[in-house]
Residue, then its C-alpha position, 0 to 999 in steps of 0.5 A: m549536489p544537494q545533501i539531505k538527511a535520510a534513514v539508511c539500511h546497511a544490513f537486513g534486520a538492523p536498525l536504520t541510521i540517520e545519515t547525510v546523503t546526496l540527492a541528484a537534481p531531477e533529470h528529464g521527466e523527473v520531479e523533486v519533492t520536499l516531503k512533509a509526510c511518509a507513512i510506514c508500510h509493512s512492505d518497507v518492514t519486509y524489505m528491511e528484514g530481508g524478506w524479499g531480498g534487495t540491494l543494500p545500502a538502501v533508503y526505504g519508504h514509499e507512502a509519501a506526500g509533499h510539495v514540488t521543489a524542482l522540475g526536470a526538463g519535459v515535465r508537464g502538468i506539474a508546477l513548482g509548489d504543487p502539493v503531490v502524493v508520491t507513489l512507487i508506481r513508475s510507468c512508461g505509458t507505452c509498454p503493453s501493460c501501460a497501453s492496456g491500462r495496467p501501469v502497475a505492471c509496467e514492463s519497461d526498465m525505468a530504474s534510476g539512482p538519484l541517491t548516493m553516499p557522500d563518498g559517491s558510492p551507490l545508495h539504492q532508492a528502494m521501490h523507486t521512491g526512497g521516502f524515508a528522507e527529507r526529499v525525493v527525486v522521482n519520475q513524473s508518472q509517480v506523482v499526482k497533484l492534490s488539492d490544497t485542502i488535504a493534510m499531508e499526513a492523510a495524503s501520504l496514505l493514498a500512495c499505497g495502503v489506501i489505493t491497494g485496499i480500495g483498488a483490490v475491491v473496485n479494480a481487481a475484484q470488480l465488486r458489484a453492489g449487493q455482493d458479500v465479501v470477507v476481508i482476512g487481516t484488518g491492518g492498514v490495507g485490510l481496513n481500506a479493503i473494508q472501506g472499499a467494499r462499503i463504498a462499492g455497496a457490499r451487502r455483508i462485509v465480514a472482517v477476520d483477524m487474530t485480535p478482538e481489538k482490531l475487529v472493533i476498529a474494523q467495524e468502525f471502518g464498515a465491517t458488518d460482521t467480525v470473526l476471530a481467526t483463532s476460532d475453530k474453522p472460522w469460515r463457518a462463522a463467516k458463512k453463517a453471518m452471510g448466509r452463504g459463502a463470499d463472492a470475494v475473499f481479500v487476503t490482505v496479510g502475507a500469512i500462509p495460513a490465511y492463504d491456505q484457508a481463504p478458499q474455505y470462505l468462498a461461495n460457488g463462483g467466488k474469487v480469492i483476491m491475493v493482496g498480502m505478500p508473504h516472504s519470497g519462497a513461502m508456499s501455499t496449498y489448495e485443492p485445484v479440483m475444488l476450484a475447478a468444480t465450483g468455478q472459483g478462482m484466485v486473482g493477484s492484485k498488485m497495488g490495487d490495479v490502480v491508475i493513479a491519475r484516475d483513482i487517487p483524485w476520486m478517493v480524495d473527493l470521497y475523503e473531502q465529502g467525509r465518505l472515506k476515512l484517512d485521518e482515522l487510519i493514522s495511529g501515530r506521528w513520528r520524527l525521522d530520528q524516531i523512525n526505528e521506534a515507529i518501525t517497532d510499533t508498526k511491527s507490533g501489529s497494533a498500529k493502523r499506520n504510523v507516519i513520519v512527519f517532516d518539519 
């Protein structure tokens, strides 16, 4: 079986090591993709630090793009050489969730393990992708064919951060034109929630963050107003900017204080859209009587509730029209052997998205 270079995690919180590992050939319904780019998501960092548990050793990375270099039997609609985005959304297409249009919540066990160590011992393909590697083998449901005009670095962002942020707005919140939103956290996902609100026609888009520099960037992506999260009762400033509470508040960071405060920003009948994922076991508190009395709600949003075959193509079209910013999301480009430096930079909170670029 072919061997590839990959960044392997052997212990939570430890640096990744670049190693030669074995990648199995694609089986029925699978495709092999030689990667050109893989972005670093905070979910990768949380997994690597042990925040959600998991199996080790593992190869993380799930925001990837590249070209198809091998096909398993039964694959349709994808050809050798096609440029594709590779997502972590693996769906069977027939379970109740898939059949109702929610492939992100697929209920089937489609686990596979194309990766092994050179001695044959198991190597976990984290989040069904294992994108911190030269090549991946994934289920055909995880890939979407792209046009030849989009750069691979930009395309990789469509695998998670972009679809999660924009999808939270258009799918989970079903935002209507003229409504008001608050976005708490202006990292990679938050900036895309801001873009999604702009594209959906929001009247006011209030960005809330701990850092003034990030709020400046939020305005470049479409925020109409900004509020420092460190100010006293920041929801008051947000409500003043909107003239009322928000119809939707998007919590795009996995921070418990952000979740505790989110309902304070809402108008009657508004919804908190829960996008950011805290560590397992972390608990938030709220007053159910207030939600009930005001008709407010809390909605979970996994991967923006996207249907990738439907949602990624129109996002690519918006990008090619100049209406969706992708290139501007990239903070830095790094080689695979620089991945630990790129992760450190990502953890600093200053980066929008760092991308591992393969030659």
